[in-house]
C-alpha positions, -999 to +999 in steps of 0.1 A: +026+108+058+046+126+085+036+101+111+046+071+090+080+087+083+084+093+120+076+057+128+100+044+102+127+066+116+121+054+152+122+017+140+154+023+122+169+039+153+161+010+176+169-018+152+205-020+162+196-021+199+186-051+220+151-038+226+120-058+218+093-031+219+086+004+209+063+029+227+044+056+209+026+085+226-011+084+220-009+115+197+017+098+175-003+066+174-034+084+164-015+102+136+000+069+124-035+053+124-049+083+104-021+082+078-025+045+073-063+048+070-059+075+044-034+054+024-058+025+025-088+046+014-068+061-015-057+026-026-093+014-025-104+043-046-076+037-071-085+000-074-122+009-080-111+032-108-089+006-124-118-019-125-140+006-143-114+013-169-107-023-178-110-032-215-117-066-230-095-073-260-104-104-281-077-120-302-085-147-328-057-167-344-066-187-374-041-214-386-058-220-419-057-255-434-027-278-432-022-305-458 
């Protein structure tokens, strides 16, 4: 997560300036890619676990007879 935080800090620093691009050294870009990939993999695993733990709850409502 260190690379994601670093990227966010860099973006915050240049937002007030008139620049239209940001340049990352290849090492930082690789680290950012790895952090994002790990986050996506963790999210995928969590979503698979949630689907396994789903319960089906059936509710029946009977109104009886109206006269």
